[in-house]
N, C-alpha and C positions, 0 to 999 in steps of 0.2 A: 550942410549949411541952413541957417537958422533961417536966413528968409523964404528960399524954398519950403521949408518944413512948415512953416505960420501961411504961407498961400497955398500950400495943399490943404492944410487942415481947413482953409478960408474957402477953398473951391469944396472940400468934402459940407463942410458947416451949408455951402447953399444949396448941394445938391442933393440934400436929405434933407433941408426948408423947400423945393422945388417938389420935392417926390410925394410930401405929407400935403400940401397946398393941392398938387393934381390927382392925391387919394380923397380929400375931401371934398373937392369940386365932383369930380364921379362918382362920390356917395351923394353928394345933394342932387347929382343931375338922376341916379336911380330912384331916390326917393321922389322923385317930380313927376318920373316915369309912372311908378306906380301908383302914385294919386292922380293923375290923370287917366291909368287904367282903368281905374275904382270909379272914375268921374263917368269917361265913357260906358262901360258895363251900365251903368246905371241909368244912363240916358238910354243904351240898345233898349234895356227891360223897359221902361215908360214909352219907345219907340213903339215895341211890339202892344203892349197893351190898346195902344191909340188906335195899332192896324187891327186889331180883333175888337174893338168898338166900333170903327169905320164898316168890318163887314157884317157885323150885325146890325148894323145903321142902315147898312146897304141892301143886306135881308127885308129890314123891314119897311124904307122904302119901294123894295121890288114887287112886294107883297101888296102895300097900298095899292103900289101901282096898277097891278091888276085887276085890286077892286073899285079902284077907278074912287077910290079915295084919297087920291093928290095931286099934282102937275107931276108935268115932264120934267120939269124945272126941278121938284125936291127931289128927284128920281137921282138928275145928272149932277147936282152940287151933289149928292152922297158920295156919287160914284170920283168926281172930281176930288173928294176930301178923303177918300180910300186912297186914292192914286199918290196925291199928296203925304197920306201916311207913309204908306209904303216905301215915297220918295226919300221921306224922311229916318225910317230905320235903316234902307242900303244905304245913306249916308253916315249913320252911326256905326253900323255896319265897317266900312271903307276907314272910316277915324280911330277905329281901334284897333283894326289889323294894322295900321301904317303905327299908330304907337304901340302896340306889343312888337312888330320890328326893330322899332326905334330902340327898347326895352333890350331887345335881343343884340343887337348890336354892340350896347353899355355894357352890358354884362358879357361881352363875348359868346354867346350861346346861338349863335347862324348859322 
């Protein structure tokens, strides 16, 4: 029957269009995930450098405190800055791991 044939051809065309749109959407999401991972990796690297800097600053402030060259408040401020830097690093690491798992789910590699 001609009508049934045309109907099936339209259904096939619609299915092929849906597949293409889904592939394009998944591809776009995977690309976004890769970009997000790169950004988070860079953020982690910066956060690690900040932690290193804050550790060195704490050592300097500790040495100054032992020598009587600064106030206790300077030392405590340095300790607080290190704690904040470490917290930022942990947050960046967590975000990276979450993004990595999202990418694994998108690509079916979980």
